[in-house]
C-alpha positions as CSV (number, residue, x, y, z in Angstrom):
1,X,-42.7,15.5,-37.4
2,X,-41.6,16.5,-33.8
3,X,-43.4,15.0,-30.8
4,X,-44.1,16.8,-27.6
5,X,-43.1,15.5,-24.1
6,X,-46.6,14.4,-23.1
7,X,-46.9,11.8,-25.8
8,X,-45.8,8.2,-25.5
9,X,-45.4,6.3,-28.7
10,X,-44.9,2.5,-29.0
11,X,-43.3,0.7,-31.9
12,X,-45.2,0.3,-35.0
13,X,-45.6,-3.5,-34.6
14,X,-44.1,-5.7,-31.9
15,X,-40.6,-6.2,-33.4
16,X,-40.1,-9.5,-31.7
17,X,-43.1,-11.1,-33.5
18,X,-42.3,-9.6,-36.9
19,X,-38.7,-10.3,-36.5
20,X,-39.2,-14.0,-35.7
21,X,-41.5,-14.4,-38.6
22,X,-39.1,-12.7,-41.0
23,X,-36.1,-14.7,-39.7
24,X,-38.0,-18.0,-40.0
25,X,-38.9,-17.3,-43.6
26,X,-35.3,-16.2,-44.4
27,X,-33.7,-19.2,-42.7
28,X,-36.0,-21.5,-44.5
29,X,-35.1,-19.9,-47.8
30,X,-31.4,-20.3,-47.0
31,X,-31.9,-24.0,-46.3
32,X,-33.6,-24.5,-49.6
33,X,-30.8,-22.8,-51.5
34,X,-28.1,-24.7,-49.7
35,X,-29.9,-28.0,-50.4
36,X,-29.8,-27.2,-54.1
37,X,-33.4,-26.4,-54.6
38,X,-34.0,-25.0,-58.0
39,X,-35.0,-21.3,-57.9
40,X,-34.9,-18.5,-60.3
41,X,-33.6,-16.1,-57.7
42,X,-32.3,-16.5,-54.1
43,X,-35.0,-16.4,-51.5
44,X,-32.8,-14.4,-49.1
45,X,-31.1,-11.3,-50.4
46,X,-27.4,-11.7,-50.1
47,X,-26.9,-8.7,-47.8
48,X,-29.5,-10.0,-45.3
49,X,-28.2,-13.6,-45.5
50,X,-24.7,-12.3,-44.8
51,X,-25.9,-10.2,-41.9
52,X,-27.7,-13.2,-40.3
53,X,-24.6,-15.4,-40.7
54,X,-22.3,-12.7,-39.3
55,X,-24.5,-12.2,-36.3
56,X,-24.7,-15.9,-35.6
57,X,-21.0,-16.1,-35.6
58,X,-20.7,-13.3,-33.0
59,X,-23.2,-14.3,-30.3
60,X,-26.8,-15.1,-29.6
61,X,-27.3,-11.5,-28.5
62,X,-26.1,-10.3,-31.9
63,X,-28.6,-12.7,-33.6
64,X,-31.4,-11.4,-31.5
65,X,-30.5,-7.8,-32.4
66,X,-30.5,-8.7,-36.1
67,X,-33.9,-10.4,-35.8
68,X,-35.4,-7.2,-34.3
69,X,-33.7,-5.1,-37.0
70,X,-35.2,-7.3,-39.8
71,X,-38.6,-7.4,-38.0
72,X,-38.8,-3.6,-37.6
73,X,-38.0,-3.1,-41.3
74,X,-40.6,-5.7,-42.2
75,X,-43.2,-4.2,-39.9
76,X,-42.8,-0.8,-41.6
77,X,-43.3,-2.4,-45.0
78,X,-46.5,-4.3,-43.8
79,X,-47.9,-1.1,-42.2
80,X,-47.3,0.9,-45.4
81,X,-48.7,-1.8,-47.7
82,X,-51.9,-2.2,-45.6
83,X,-52.3,1.6,-45.2
84,X,-52.7,1.1,-41.4
85,X,-52.8,4.0,-39.0
86,X,-49.6,4.7,-37.0
87,X,-49.4,2.2,-34.2
88,X,-48.8,3.5,-30.7
89,X,-50.0,3.8,-27.1
90,X,-51.0,7.0,-25.3
91,X,-52.6,7.9,-22.0
92,X,-55.5,10.3,-21.4
93,X,-54.5,13.8,-20.3
94,X,-56.8,15.3,-17.7
95,X,-58.4,18.8,-17.8
96,X,-57.1,21.1,-15.1
97,X,-59.9,20.4,-12.7
98,X,-63.2,18.5,-12.5
99,X,-66.1,20.5,-14.0
100,X,-68.7,21.6,-11.5
101,X,-72.0,20.0,-12.5
102,X,-75.5,20.9,-11.3
103,X,-78.9,19.4,-11.7
104,X,-77.8,15.8,-11.0
105,X,-75.8,13.9,-8.5
106,X,-75.4,10.9,-6.2
107,X,-77.8,10.0,-3.4
108,X,-80.3,12.7,-4.4
109,X,-77.7,15.5,-4.3
110,X,-78.3,18.2,-7.0
111,X,-74.5,18.9,-7.4
112,X,-71.6,16.7,-8.6
113,X,-68.6,17.0,-10.9
114,X,-67.7,15.8,-14.4
115,X,-64.3,14.3,-15.1
116,X,-62.9,15.2,-18.5
117,X,-59.8,14.3,-20.5
118,X,-58.2,14.3,-23.9
119,X,-56.2,11.5,-25.5
120,X,-53.7,12.1,-28.2
121,X,-52.9,9.8,-31.2
122,X,-51.6,7.6,-32.4
123,X,-53.4,5.2,-30.2
124,X,-53.9,2.0,-32.3
125,X,-54.8,-0.9,-32.3
126,X,-56.0,-0.6,-28.7
127,X,-59.2,1.4,-28.2
128,X,-60.0,4.2,-28.4
129,X,-58.6,4.6,-31.8
130,X,-57.0,8.0,-32.3
131,X,-54.9,9.0,-35.3
132,X,-51.7,11.0,-35.1
133,X,-52.2,14.8,-34.7
134,X,-55.7,14.2,-33.3
135,X,-57.2,14.5,-29.8
136,X,-60.2,12.5,-28.4
137,X,-62.1,14.6,-25.9
138,X,-64.3,12.7,-23.4
139,X,-66.3,13.4,-20.3
140,X,-67.7,11.3,-17.4
141,X,-70.3,13.1,-15.3
142,X,-70.6,11.9,-11.7
143,X,-74.1,10.6,-12.1
144,X,-75.3,7.0,-12.4
145,X,-77.6,6.8,-15.4
146,X,-77.9,6.1,-19.2
147,X,-77.2,9.2,-21.3
148,X,-80.0,10.0,-23.7
149,X,-78.6,13.0,-25.5
150,X,-75.3,14.9,-25.3
151,X,-75.2,18.7,-25.3
152,X,-71.5,18.8,-24.4
153,X,-69.1,20.7,-26.5
154,X,-65.4,21.5,-26.6
155,X,-63.9,24.8,-27.6
156,X,-60.2,24.4,-28.7
157,X,-57.3,26.2,-30.2
158,X,-53.9,25.0,-31.3
159,X,-51.5,27.7,-30.1
160,X,-48.9,26.8,-32.6
161,X,-51.1,27.0,-35.7
162,X,-53.9,29.1,-34.3
163,X,-56.3,26.6,-35.8
164,X,-59.4,26.0,-33.6
165,X,-63.1,25.6,-33.3
166,X,-66.1,24.4,-31.2
167,X,-67.1,20.8,-31.7
168,X,-70.0,18.8,-30.1
169,X,-69.1,15.6,-28.2
170,X,-71.7,13.6,-30.2
171,X,-70.1,10.2,-30.8
172,X,-72.5,7.4,-30.1
173,X,-72.3,3.7,-29.2
174,X,-73.1,1.7,-32.4
175,X,-76.4,-0.3,-32.4
176,X,-77.6,1.1,-29.0
177,X,-77.3,4.7,-30.2
178,X,-76.2,5.8,-26.7
179,X,-74.1,9.0,-26.5
180,X,-70.4,8.3,-25.6
181,X,-69.8,11.9,-24.5
182,X,-66.7,12.0,-26.7
183,X,-65.3,13.2,-30.0
184,X,-62.1,12.8,-32.0
185,X,-60.9,16.2,-33.3
186,X,-58.3,16.9,-36.0
187,X,-56.3,19.5,-34.0
188,X,-53.0,19.1,-35.7
189,X,-49.6,18.6,-34.0
190,X,-48.8,20.9,-31.1
191,X,-50.1,22.3,-27.8
192,X,-53.8,22.6,-27.7
193,X,-55.9,24.7,-25.2
194,X,-59.5,23.5,-24.7
195,X,-62.6,24.3,-22.6
196,X,-65.4,21.7,-22.1
197,X,-69.0,22.7,-21.2
198,X,-72.6,21.9,-21.9
199,X,-75.2,19.4,-20.6
200,X,-76.2,15.8,-20.7
201,X,-79.8,14.5,-20.7
202,X,-80.5,11.1,-19.1
203,X,-83.1,8.5,-19.8
204,X,-84.5,8.9,-16.3
205,X,-85.3,12.6,-17.0
206,X,-82.3,14.1,-15.2
207,X,-80.1,16.7,-16.8
208,X,-76.5,17.3,-15.8
209,X,-75.4,20.9,-16.6
210,X,-71.6,20.9,-16.9
211,X,-69.9,24.2,-16.1
212,X,-66.7,25.0,-18.0
213,X,-63.4,23.4,-17.3
214,X,-60.2,24.1,-19.1
215,X,-57.0,22.2,-20.0
216,X,-53.8,22.2,-22.0
217,X,-52.9,19.1,-24.1
218,X,-50.1,17.8,-26.3
219,X,-51.5,16.6,-29.6
């Protein structure tokens, strides 16, 4: 699957950690075999054992490279076996401009702005969790208060597949049931155009009316 320039992916699992664990296990197995420990089958596959021995004979740098190679392969197997989401790190992509917002503000002002963004996947295991080919839309009105209800929505369209829709930003904080003003959307891979709009009601009775803002995002 192709990836667009705006997306930054990390390795599936830190290779150094997985590599170290794999090499420790393999080295221990080799020691057991060399000591004459009875075993039905070799603990270390011959090809891997030969690769480790060859790298050790070349240089410490070669050994480190082989450790990472083994660790990366082992990480892929672990991820597949546990059915984990793709592992990676992304950054939020901002809408083109802050959304003009009326009905609330700071220091008694009736006007403010709402900052909005979209974050692509895969973003795991760090929060917010976003799967590959998804976007998480989120908004932060410039008002100090506890949201009571979210009337925010996002209209979106993937210009590569022409798939689209209008979705409410209705995710809530568990236990407290407080609106997070966000939503993860299965947009599919590609360039996504989106518009955010709506309102947010607060516990103190204020309502922020968020006028539309638009943006283009790489999913």
